[in-house]
Structures are given as C-alpha cells and as structure tokens.
mmJSON file of the N, C-alpha and C atoms, coordinates in Angstrom:
{"data_MODEL":{"atom_site":{
"group_PDB":["ATOM","ATOM","ATOM","ATOM","ATOM","ATOM","ATOM","ATOM","ATOM","ATOM","ATOM","ATOM","ATOM","ATOM","ATOM","ATOM","ATOM","ATOM","ATOM","ATOM","ATOM","ATOM","ATOM","ATOM","ATOM","ATOM","ATOM","ATOM","ATOM","ATOM","ATOM","ATOM","ATOM","ATOM","ATOM","ATOM","ATOM","ATOM","ATOM","ATOM","ATOM","ATOM","ATOM","ATOM","ATOM","ATOM","ATOM","ATOM","ATOM","ATOM","ATOM","ATOM","ATOM","ATOM","ATOM","ATOM","ATOM","ATOM","ATOM","ATOM","ATOM","ATOM","ATOM","ATOM","ATOM","ATOM","ATOM","ATOM","ATOM","ATOM","ATOM","ATOM","ATOM","ATOM","ATOM","ATOM","ATOM","ATOM","ATOM","ATOM","ATOM","ATOM","ATOM","ATOM","ATOM","ATOM","ATOM","ATOM","ATOM","ATOM","ATOM","ATOM","ATOM","ATOM","ATOM","ATOM","ATOM","ATOM","ATOM","ATOM","ATOM","ATOM","ATOM","ATOM","ATOM","ATOM","ATOM","ATOM","ATOM","ATOM","ATOM","ATOM","ATOM","ATOM","ATOM","ATOM","ATOM","ATOM","ATOM","ATOM","ATOM","ATOM","ATOM","ATOM","ATOM","ATOM","ATOM","ATOM","ATOM","ATOM","ATOM","ATOM","ATOM","ATOM","ATOM","ATOM","ATOM","ATOM","ATOM","ATOM","ATOM","ATOM","ATOM","ATOM","ATOM","ATOM","ATOM","ATOM","ATOM","ATOM","ATOM","ATOM","ATOM","ATOM","ATOM","ATOM","ATOM","ATOM","ATOM","ATOM","ATOM","ATOM","ATOM","ATOM","ATOM","ATOM","ATOM","ATOM","ATOM","ATOM","ATOM","ATOM","ATOM","ATOM","ATOM","ATOM","ATOM","ATOM","ATOM","ATOM","ATOM","ATOM","ATOM","ATOM","ATOM","ATOM","ATOM","ATOM","ATOM","ATOM","ATOM","ATOM","ATOM","ATOM","ATOM","ATOM","ATOM","ATOM","ATOM","ATOM","ATOM"],
"id":[1,2,3,4,5,6,7,8,9,10,11,12,13,14,15,16,17,18,19,20,21,22,23,24,25,26,27,28,29,30,31,32,33,34,35,36,37,38,39,40,41,42,43,44,45,46,47,48,49,50,51,52,53,54,55,56,57,58,59,60,61,62,63,64,65,66,67,68,69,70,71,72,73,74,75,76,77,78,79,80,81,82,83,84,85,86,87,88,89,90,91,92,93,94,95,96,97,98,99,100,101,102,103,104,105,106,107,108,109,110,111,112,113,114,115,116,117,118,119,120,121,122,123,124,125,126,127,128,129,130,131,132,133,134,135,136,137,138,139,140,141,142,143,144,145,146,147,148,149,150,151,152,153,154,155,156,157,158,159,160,161,162,163,164,165,166,167,168,169,170,171,172,173,174,175,176,177,178,179,180,181,182,183,184,185,186,187,188,189,190,191,192,193,194,195,196,197,198,199,200,201],
"type_symbol":["N","C","C","N","C","C","N","C","C","N","C","C","N","C","C","N","C","C","N","C","C","N","C","C","N","C","C","N","C","C","N","C","C","N","C","C","N","C","C","N","C","C","N","C","C","N","C","C","N","C","C","N","C","C","N","C","C","N","C","C","N","C","C","N","C","C","N","C","C","N","C","C","N","C","C","N","C","C","N","C","C","N","C","C","N","C","C","N","C","C","N","C","C","N","C","C","N","C","C","N","C","C","N","C","C","N","C","C","N","C","C","N","C","C","N","C","C","N","C","C","N","C","C","N","C","C","N","C","C","N","C","C","N","C","C","N","C","C","N","C","C","N","C","C","N","C","C","N","C","C","N","C","C","N","C","C","N","C","C","N","C","C","N","C","C","N","C","C","N","C","C","N","C","C","N","C","C","N","C","C","N","C","C","N","C","C","N","C","C","N","C","C","N","C","C","N","C","C","N","C","C"],
"label_atom_id":["N","CA","C","N","CA","C","N","CA","C","N","CA","C","N","CA","C","N","CA","C","N","CA","C","N","CA","C","N","CA","C","N","CA","C","N","CA","C","N","CA","C","N","CA","C","N","CA","C","N","CA","C","N","CA","C","N","CA","C","N","CA","C","N","CA","C","N","CA","C","N","CA","C","N","CA","C","N","CA","C","N","CA","C","N","CA","C","N","CA","C","N","CA","C","N","CA","C","N","CA","C","N","CA","C","N","CA","C","N","CA","C","N","CA","C","N","CA","C","N","CA","C","N","CA","C","N","CA","C","N","CA","C","N","CA","C","N","CA","C","N","CA","C","N","CA","C","N","CA","C","N","CA","C","N","CA","C","N","CA","C","N","CA","C","N","CA","C","N","CA","C","N","CA","C","N","CA","C","N","CA","C","N","CA","C","N","CA","C","N","CA","C","N","CA","C","N","CA","C","N","CA","C","N","CA","C","N","CA","C","N","CA","C","N","CA","C","N","CA","C","N","CA","C","N","CA","C","N","CA","C","N","CA","C"],
"label_alt_id":[null,null,null,null,null,null,null,null,null,null,null,null,null,null,null,null,null,null,null,null,null,null,null,null,null,null,null,null,null,null,null,null,null,null,null,null,null,null,null,null,null,null,null,null,null,null,null,null,null,null,null,null,null,null,null,null,null,null,null,null,null,null,null,null,null,null,null,null,null,null,null,null,null,null,null,null,null,null,null,null,null,null,null,null,null,null,null,null,null,null,null,null,null,null,null,null,null,null,null,null,null,null,null,null,null,null,null,null,null,null,null,null,null,null,null,null,null,null,null,null,null,null,null,null,null,null,null,null,null,null,null,null,null,null,null,null,null,null,null,null,null,null,null,null,null,null,null,null,null,null,null,null,null,null,null,null,null,null,null,null,null,null,null,null,null,null,null,null,null,null,null,null,null,null,null,null,null,null,null,null,null,null,null,null,null,null,null,null,null,null,null,null,null,null,null,null,null,null,null,null,null],
"label_comp_id":["UNK","UNK","UNK","UNK","UNK","UNK","UNK","UNK","UNK","UNK","UNK","UNK","UNK","UNK","UNK","UNK","UNK","UNK","UNK","UNK","UNK","UNK","UNK","UNK","UNK","UNK","UNK","UNK","UNK","UNK","UNK","UNK","UNK","UNK","UNK","UNK","UNK","UNK","UNK","UNK","UNK","UNK","UNK","UNK","UNK","UNK","UNK","UNK","UNK","UNK","UNK","UNK","UNK","UNK","UNK","UNK","UNK","UNK","UNK","UNK","UNK","UNK","UNK","UNK","UNK","UNK","UNK","UNK","UNK","UNK","UNK","UNK","UNK","UNK","UNK","UNK","UNK","UNK","UNK","UNK","UNK","UNK","UNK","UNK","UNK","UNK","UNK","UNK","UNK","UNK","UNK","UNK","UNK","UNK","UNK","UNK","UNK","UNK","UNK","UNK","UNK","UNK","UNK","UNK","UNK","UNK","UNK","UNK","UNK","UNK","UNK","UNK","UNK","UNK","UNK","UNK","UNK","UNK","UNK","UNK","UNK","UNK","UNK","UNK","UNK","UNK","UNK","UNK","UNK","UNK","UNK","UNK","UNK","UNK","UNK","UNK","UNK","UNK","UNK","UNK","UNK","UNK","UNK","UNK","UNK","UNK","UNK","UNK","UNK","UNK","UNK","UNK","UNK","UNK","UNK","UNK","UNK","UNK","UNK","UNK","UNK","UNK","UNK","UNK","UNK","UNK","UNK","UNK","UNK","UNK","UNK","UNK","UNK","UNK","UNK","UNK","UNK","UNK","UNK","UNK","UNK","UNK","UNK","UNK","UNK","UNK","UNK","UNK","UNK","UNK","UNK","UNK","UNK","UNK","UNK","UNK","UNK","UNK","UNK","UNK","UNK"],
"label_asym_id":["A","A","A","A","A","A","A","A","A","A","A","A","A","A","A","A","A","A","A","A","A","A","A","A","A","A","A","A","A","A","A","A","A","A","A","A","A","A","A","A","A","A","A","A","A","A","A","A","A","A","A","A","A","A","A","A","A","A","A","A","A","A","A","A","A","A","A","A","A","A","A","A","A","A","A","A","A","A","A","A","A","A","A","A","A","A","A","A","A","A","A","A","A","A","A","A","A","A","A","A","A","A","A","A","A","A","A","A","A","A","A","A","A","A","A","A","A","A","A","A","A","A","A","A","A","A","A","A","A","A","A","A","A","A","A","A","A","A","A","A","A","A","A","A","A","A","A","A","A","A","A","A","A","A","A","A","A","A","A","A","A","A","A","A","A","A","A","A","A","A","A","A","A","A","A","A","A","A","A","A","A","A","A","A","A","A","A","A","A","A","A","A","A","A","A","A","A","A","A","A","A"],
"label_entity_id":["1","1","1","1","1","1","1","1","1","1","1","1","1","1","1","1","1","1","1","1","1","1","1","1","1","1","1","1","1","1","1","1","1","1","1","1","1","1","1","1","1","1","1","1","1","1","1","1","1","1","1","1","1","1","1","1","1","1","1","1","1","1","1","1","1","1","1","1","1","1","1","1","1","1","1","1","1","1","1","1","1","1","1","1","1","1","1","1","1","1","1","1","1","1","1","1","1","1","1","1","1","1","1","1","1","1","1","1","1","1","1","1","1","1","1","1","1","1","1","1","1","1","1","1","1","1","1","1","1","1","1","1","1","1","1","1","1","1","1","1","1","1","1","1","1","1","1","1","1","1","1","1","1","1","1","1","1","1","1","1","1","1","1","1","1","1","1","1","1","1","1","1","1","1","1","1","1","1","1","1","1","1","1","1","1","1","1","1","1","1","1","1","1","1","1","1","1","1","1","1","1"],
"label_seq_id":[1,1,1,2,2,2,3,3,3,4,4,4,5,5,5,6,6,6,7,7,7,8,8,8,9,9,9,10,10,10,11,11,11,12,12,12,13,13,13,14,14,14,15,15,15,16,16,16,17,17,17,18,18,18,19,19,19,20,20,20,21,21,21,22,22,22,23,23,23,24,24,24,25,25,25,26,26,26,27,27,27,28,28,28,29,29,29,30,30,30,31,31,31,32,32,32,33,33,33,34,34,34,35,35,35,36,36,36,37,37,37,38,38,38,39,39,39,40,40,40,41,41,41,42,42,42,43,43,43,44,44,44,45,45,45,46,46,46,47,47,47,48,48,48,49,49,49,50,50,50,51,51,51,52,52,52,53,53,53,54,54,54,55,55,55,56,56,56,57,57,57,58,58,58,59,59,59,60,60,60,61,61,61,62,62,62,63,63,63,64,64,64,65,65,65,66,66,66,67,67,67],
"pdbx_PDB_ins_code":[null,null,null,null,null,null,null,null,null,null,null,null,null,null,null,null,null,null,null,null,null,null,null,null,null,null,null,null,null,null,null,null,null,null,null,null,null,null,null,null,null,null,null,null,null,null,null,null,null,null,null,null,null,null,null,null,null,null,null,null,null,null,null,null,null,null,null,null,null,null,null,null,null,null,null,null,null,null,null,null,null,null,null,null,null,null,null,null,null,null,null,null,null,null,null,null,null,null,null,null,null,null,null,null,null,null,null,null,null,null,null,null,null,null,null,null,null,null,null,null,null,null,null,null,null,null,null,null,null,null,null,null,null,null,null,null,null,null,null,null,null,null,null,null,null,null,null,null,null,null,null,null,null,null,null,null,null,null,null,null,null,null,null,null,null,null,null,null,null,null,null,null,null,null,null,null,null,null,null,null,null,null,null,null,null,null,null,null,null,null,null,null,null,null,null,null,null,null,null,null,null],
"Cartn_x":[96.536,96.067,97.078,98.371,99.399,99.473,99.28,99.304,98.17,96.999,95.856,96.137,96.749,97.071,98.093,99.1,100.093,99.459,98.518,97.828,97.014,96.291,95.507,96.412,97.508,98.451,99.042,99.348,99.911,98.885,97.634,96.568,96.404,96.447,96.303,97.435,98.647,99.797,99.674,99.282,99.131,98.045,96.944,95.866,96.294,97.052,97.546,98.493,99.312,100.219,99.417,98.436,97.586,96.84,96.364,95.658,96.593,97.808,98.801,99.136,99.262,99.515,98.362,97.144,95.985,95.967,96.335,96.43,97.368,98.528,99.521,98.973,98.347,97.797,96.674,95.818,94.707,95.241,96.244,96.855,97.449,98.161,98.773,97.705,96.674,95.613,94.84,94.608,93.884,94.669,95.975,96.817,96.791,96.447,96.387,95.077,95.141,93.908,93.024,93.584,92.81,92.55,92.402,92.203,90.817,90.714,89.461,88.673,87.574,86.78,86.212,85.793,85.239,86.3,87.491,88.586,88.919,88.919,89.207,88.164,86.899,85.838,85.974,86.326,86.503,87.661,88.746,89.894,89.547,88.812,88.414,87.485,86.6,85.691,86.476,87.461,88.306,89.096,89.603,90.354,89.467,88.225,87.296,86.99,86.826,86.588,87.785,88.981,90.186,90.238,89.89,89.9,88.904,87.734,86.738,87.239,87.895,88.425,89.516,90.361,91.427,90.82,89.819,89.159,88.533,87.886,87.254,88.299,89.404,90.456,91.083,91.249,91.801,90.87,89.574,88.615,88.721,89.048,89.217,90.479,91.471,92.73,92.622,91.893,91.796,90.754,91.097,90.123,88.992,87.846,86.704,87.02,86.625,86.839,85.536,85.596,84.361,83.888,82.58,82.0,82.099],
"Cartn_y":[125.67,124.816,123.71,124.064,123.067,121.996,122.406,121.434,120.437,120.909,120.032,119.031,119.494,118.601,117.559,117.978,117.027,115.984,116.392,115.46,114.48,114.966,114.083,113.134,113.669,112.822,111.748,112.122,111.158,110.08,110.474,109.503,108.534,109.065,108.22,107.202,107.654,106.752,105.669,106.063,105.084,104.061,104.517,103.601,102.688,103.225,102.4,101.311,101.645,100.649,99.56,99.971,98.986,98.11,98.706,97.968,96.935,97.346,96.44,95.288,95.606,94.573,93.565,94.071,93.176,92.299,92.856,92.057,90.87,91.158,90.118,89.061,89.524,88.612,87.756,88.361,87.632,86.579,86.936,85.969,84.783,85.056,83.974,83.101,83.741,82.985,82.137,82.675,81.945,80.728,80.809,79.707,78.534,78.808,77.752,76.981,75.666,74.897,74.812,75.076,74.988,76.376,77.367,78.737,78.917,79.927,80.294,81.193,80.669,81.394,82.697,82.675,83.879,84.97,84.586,85.548,86.128,85.275,85.724,86.735,86.458,87.399,88.728,88.674,89.916,90.739,90.07,90.778,91.411,90.694,91.242,92.436,92.366,93.478,94.706,94.471,95.568,96.181,95.339,95.819,96.691,96.285,97.065,98.417,98.432,99.698,100.625,100.052,100.861,101.47,100.671,101.174,102.323,102.18,103.247,104.513,104.346,105.491,106.188,105.41,105.986,106.787,106.218,106.897,108.209,108.197,109.407,110.483,110.096,111.072,111.613,110.762,111.23,112.244,112.042,113.005,114.353,114.33,115.581,116.319,115.571,116.189,116.86,116.217,116.725,117.824,118.936,120.027,119.631,120.273,120.026,120.562,119.795,120.19,120.806,122.045,122.651,121.922,121.815,121.113,121.923],
"Cartn_z":[118.544,117.452,117.159,117.088,116.797,117.877,119.143,120.23,120.068,119.646,119.438,118.321,117.23,116.121,116.55,117.299,117.772,118.675,119.48,120.358,119.536,118.534,117.67,116.893,116.376,115.633,116.531,117.744,118.696,119.032,119.249,119.529,118.365,117.16,115.968,115.904,116.136,116.091,117.158,118.362,119.441,119.11,118.549,118.176,117.029,116.089,114.984,115.484,116.458,117.036,117.739,118.509,119.197,118.188,117.094,116.051,115.411,115.137,114.54,115.496,116.785,117.785,117.852,117.773,117.774,116.531,115.386,114.158,114.362,114.934,115.181,116.15,117.229,118.225,117.652,116.86,116.235,115.267,114.494,113.569,114.32,115.407,116.189,116.839,117.369,118.025,117.017,115.837,114.792,114.315,114.357,113.9,114.885,116.122,117.142,116.981,116.733,116.518,117.768,118.93,120.173,120.759,119.885,120.365,120.983,121.808,122.461,121.497,120.992,119.993,120.558,121.808,122.429,122.538,122.954,123.048,121.677,120.664,119.31,118.831,119.097,118.7,119.426,120.701,121.468,120.925,120.578,120.013,118.672,117.846,116.542,116.71,117.697,117.96,118.432,119.292,119.772,118.62,117.73,116.567,115.675,115.489,114.677,115.325,116.644,117.345,117.215,117.28,117.1,115.702,114.706,113.33,113.174,113.771,113.712,114.413,115.556,116.29,115.483,114.832,113.997,112.85,112.205,111.088,111.546,112.698,113.229,113.522,114.122,114.416,113.134,112.134,110.857,110.202,110.333,109.781,110.489,111.783,112.523,112.096,111.666,111.244,109.879,108.982,107.603,107.522,106.895,106.758,105.813,106.021,105.14,103.741,102.746,101.361,100.85,100.38,99.864,98.595,98.476,97.334,96.074],
"occupancy":[1.0,1.0,1.0,1.0,1.0,1.0,1.0,1.0,1.0,1.0,1.0,1.0,1.0,1.0,1.0,1.0,1.0,1.0,1.0,1.0,1.0,1.0,1.0,1.0,1.0,1.0,1.0,1.0,1.0,1.0,1.0,1.0,1.0,1.0,1.0,1.0,1.0,1.0,1.0,1.0,1.0,1.0,1.0,1.0,1.0,1.0,1.0,1.0,1.0,1.0,1.0,1.0,1.0,1.0,1.0,1.0,1.0,1.0,1.0,1.0,1.0,1.0,1.0,1.0,1.0,1.0,1.0,1.0,1.0,1.0,1.0,1.0,1.0,1.0,1.0,1.0,1.0,1.0,1.0,1.0,1.0,1.0,1.0,1.0,1.0,1.0,1.0,1.0,1.0,1.0,1.0,1.0,1.0,1.0,1.0,1.0,1.0,1.0,1.0,1.0,1.0,1.0,1.0,1.0,1.0,1.0,1.0,1.0,1.0,1.0,1.0,1.0,1.0,1.0,1.0,1.0,1.0,1.0,1.0,1.0,1.0,1.0,1.0,1.0,1.0,1.0,1.0,1.0,1.0,1.0,1.0,1.0,1.0,1.0,1.0,1.0,1.0,1.0,1.0,1.0,1.0,1.0,1.0,1.0,1.0,1.0,1.0,1.0,1.0,1.0,1.0,1.0,1.0,1.0,1.0,1.0,1.0,1.0,1.0,1.0,1.0,1.0,1.0,1.0,1.0,1.0,1.0,1.0,1.0,1.0,1.0,1.0,1.0,1.0,1.0,1.0,1.0,1.0,1.0,1.0,1.0,1.0,1.0,1.0,1.0,1.0,1.0,1.0,1.0,1.0,1.0,1.0,1.0,1.0,1.0,1.0,1.0,1.0,1.0,1.0,1.0],
"B_iso_or_equiv":[0.0,0.0,0.0,0.0,0.0,0.0,0.0,0.0,0.0,0.0,0.0,0.0,0.0,0.0,0.0,0.0,0.0,0.0,0.0,0.0,0.0,0.0,0.0,0.0,0.0,0.0,0.0,0.0,0.0,0.0,0.0,0.0,0.0,0.0,0.0,0.0,0.0,0.0,0.0,0.0,0.0,0.0,0.0,0.0,0.0,0.0,0.0,0.0,0.0,0.0,0.0,0.0,0.0,0.0,0.0,0.0,0.0,0.0,0.0,0.0,0.0,0.0,0.0,0.0,0.0,0.0,0.0,0.0,0.0,0.0,0.0,0.0,0.0,0.0,0.0,0.0,0.0,0.0,0.0,0.0,0.0,0.0,0.0,0.0,0.0,0.0,0.0,0.0,0.0,0.0,0.0,0.0,0.0,0.0,0.0,0.0,0.0,0.0,0.0,0.0,0.0,0.0,0.0,0.0,0.0,0.0,0.0,0.0,0.0,0.0,0.0,0.0,0.0,0.0,0.0,0.0,0.0,0.0,0.0,0.0,0.0,0.0,0.0,0.0,0.0,0.0,0.0,0.0,0.0,0.0,0.0,0.0,0.0,0.0,0.0,0.0,0.0,0.0,0.0,0.0,0.0,0.0,0.0,0.0,0.0,0.0,0.0,0.0,0.0,0.0,0.0,0.0,0.0,0.0,0.0,0.0,0.0,0.0,0.0,0.0,0.0,0.0,0.0,0.0,0.0,0.0,0.0,0.0,0.0,0.0,0.0,0.0,0.0,0.0,0.0,0.0,0.0,0.0,0.0,0.0,0.0,0.0,0.0,0.0,0.0,0.0,0.0,0.0,0.0,0.0,0.0,0.0,0.0,0.0,0.0,0.0,0.0,0.0,0.0,0.0,0.0],
"pdbx_formal_charge":[null,null,null,null,null,null,null,null,null,null,null,null,null,null,null,null,null,null,null,null,null,null,null,null,null,null,null,null,null,null,null,null,null,null,null,null,null,null,null,null,null,null,null,null,null,null,null,null,null,null,null,null,null,null,null,null,null,null,null,null,null,null,null,null,null,null,null,null,null,null,null,null,null,null,null,null,null,null,null,null,null,null,null,null,null,null,null,null,null,null,null,null,null,null,null,null,null,null,null,null,null,null,null,null,null,null,null,null,null,null,null,null,null,null,null,null,null,null,null,null,null,null,null,null,null,null,null,null,null,null,null,null,null,null,null,null,null,null,null,null,null,null,null,null,null,null,null,null,null,null,null,null,null,null,null,null,null,null,null,null,null,null,null,null,null,null,null,null,null,null,null,null,null,null,null,null,null,null,null,null,null,null,null,null,null,null,null,null,null,null,null,null,null,null,null,null,null,null,null,null,null],
"auth_seq_id":[1,1,1,2,2,2,3,3,3,4,4,4,5,5,5,6,6,6,7,7,7,8,8,8,9,9,9,10,10,10,11,11,11,12,12,12,13,13,13,14,14,14,15,15,15,16,16,16,17,17,17,18,18,18,19,19,19,20,20,20,21,21,21,22,22,22,23,23,23,24,24,24,25,25,25,26,26,26,27,27,27,28,28,28,29,29,29,30,30,30,31,31,31,32,32,32,33,33,33,34,34,34,35,35,35,36,36,36,37,37,37,38,38,38,39,39,39,40,40,40,41,41,41,42,42,42,43,43,43,44,44,44,45,45,45,46,46,46,47,47,47,48,48,48,49,49,49,50,50,50,51,51,51,52,52,52,53,53,53,54,54,54,55,55,55,56,56,56,57,57,57,58,58,58,59,59,59,60,60,60,61,61,61,62,62,62,63,63,63,64,64,64,65,65,65,66,66,66,67,67,67],
"auth_comp_id":["UNK","UNK","UNK","UNK","UNK","UNK","UNK","UNK","UNK","UNK","UNK","UNK","UNK","UNK","UNK","UNK","UNK","UNK","UNK","UNK","UNK","UNK","UNK","UNK","UNK","UNK","UNK","UNK","UNK","UNK","UNK","UNK","UNK","UNK","UNK","UNK","UNK","UNK","UNK","UNK","UNK","UNK","UNK","UNK","UNK","UNK","UNK","UNK","UNK","UNK","UNK","UNK","UNK","UNK","UNK","UNK","UNK","UNK","UNK","UNK","UNK","UNK","UNK","UNK","UNK","UNK","UNK","UNK","UNK","UNK","UNK","UNK","UNK","UNK","UNK","UNK","UNK","UNK","UNK","UNK","UNK","UNK","UNK","UNK","UNK","UNK","UNK","UNK","UNK","UNK","UNK","UNK","UNK","UNK","UNK","UNK","UNK","UNK","UNK","UNK","UNK","UNK","UNK","UNK","UNK","UNK","UNK","UNK","UNK","UNK","UNK","UNK","UNK","UNK","UNK","UNK","UNK","UNK","UNK","UNK","UNK","UNK","UNK","UNK","UNK","UNK","UNK","UNK","UNK","UNK","UNK","UNK","UNK","UNK","UNK","UNK","UNK","UNK","UNK","UNK","UNK","UNK","UNK","UNK","UNK","UNK","UNK","UNK","UNK","UNK","UNK","UNK","UNK","UNK","UNK","UNK","UNK","UNK","UNK","UNK","UNK","UNK","UNK","UNK","UNK","UNK","UNK","UNK","UNK","UNK","UNK","UNK","UNK","UNK","UNK","UNK","UNK","UNK","UNK","UNK","UNK","UNK","UNK","UNK","UNK","UNK","UNK","UNK","UNK","UNK","UNK","UNK","UNK","UNK","UNK","UNK","UNK","UNK","UNK","UNK","UNK"],
"auth_asym_id":["A","A","A","A","A","A","A","A","A","A","A","A","A","A","A","A","A","A","A","A","A","A","A","A","A","A","A","A","A","A","A","A","A","A","A","A","A","A","A","A","A","A","A","A","A","A","A","A","A","A","A","A","A","A","A","A","A","A","A","A","A","A","A","A","A","A","A","A","A","A","A","A","A","A","A","A","A","A","A","A","A","A","A","A","A","A","A","A","A","A","A","A","A","A","A","A","A","A","A","A","A","A","A","A","A","A","A","A","A","A","A","A","A","A","A","A","A","A","A","A","A","A","A","A","A","A","A","A","A","A","A","A","A","A","A","A","A","A","A","A","A","A","A","A","A","A","A","A","A","A","A","A","A","A","A","A","A","A","A","A","A","A","A","A","A","A","A","A","A","A","A","A","A","A","A","A","A","A","A","A","A","A","A","A","A","A","A","A","A","A","A","A","A","A","A","A","A","A","A","A","A"],
"auth_atom_id":["N","CA","C","N","CA","C","N","CA","C","N","CA","C","N","CA","C","N","CA","C","N","CA","C","N","CA","C","N","CA","C","N","CA","C","N","CA","C","N","CA","C","N","CA","C","N","CA","C","N","CA","C","N","CA","C","N","CA","C","N","CA","C","N","CA","C","N","CA","C","N","CA","C","N","CA","C","N","CA","C","N","CA","C","N","CA","C","N","CA","C","N","CA","C","N","CA","C","N","CA","C","N","CA","C","N","CA","C","N","CA","C","N","CA","C","N","CA","C","N","CA","C","N","CA","C","N","CA","C","N","CA","C","N","CA","C","N","CA","C","N","CA","C","N","CA","C","N","CA","C","N","CA","C","N","CA","C","N","CA","C","N","CA","C","N","CA","C","N","CA","C","N","CA","C","N","CA","C","N","CA","C","N","CA","C","N","CA","C","N","CA","C","N","CA","C","N","CA","C","N","CA","C","N","CA","C","N","CA","C","N","CA","C","N","CA","C","N","CA","C","N","CA","C","N","CA","C","N","CA","C","N","CA","C"],
"pdbx_PDB_model_num":[1,1,1,1,1,1,1,1,1,1,1,1,1,1,1,1,1,1,1,1,1,1,1,1,1,1,1,1,1,1,1,1,1,1,1,1,1,1,1,1,1,1,1,1,1,1,1,1,1,1,1,1,1,1,1,1,1,1,1,1,1,1,1,1,1,1,1,1,1,1,1,1,1,1,1,1,1,1,1,1,1,1,1,1,1,1,1,1,1,1,1,1,1,1,1,1,1,1,1,1,1,1,1,1,1,1,1,1,1,1,1,1,1,1,1,1,1,1,1,1,1,1,1,1,1,1,1,1,1,1,1,1,1,1,1,1,1,1,1,1,1,1,1,1,1,1,1,1,1,1,1,1,1,1,1,1,1,1,1,1,1,1,1,1,1,1,1,1,1,1,1,1,1,1,1,1,1,1,1,1,1,1,1,1,1,1,1,1,1,1,1,1,1,1,1,1,1,1,1,1,1]
}}}
C-alpha cells in the first residue's frame, strides 16, 4: 500500500512540475507579439489536461469521507 501511495505522490509531483513549466512557457510565449497562436492553444490544452490528471490522482490519494 505504501509503495502505491509513494508512486501516486511521485506522479503528482512530476505532473505539477510539468504544469508549472508549461505555465512559464505559456507566459513567455504570450509576451511575444509574434507568437504562434496554434502552439499557444496546444500548450494551454496540455496544461489543462495536466491539471485534470493531477486532480484525479489527488482524489485517489485522499480517503472517502463518509456522509
């Protein structure tokens, strides 16, 4: 069980790092007046997918709360 949690925690951290890197890249690309709009949209879409994946993994880590 502990190995599974460590694996999930590690995946979350790796995805969070990638998400943060995309934030930085998107900010830099947006600041360029001659940026590629298609590339920017693809990066934003990837960032959103990462956020969804992080949220899903976090839900797996947290135990269900009884109502």
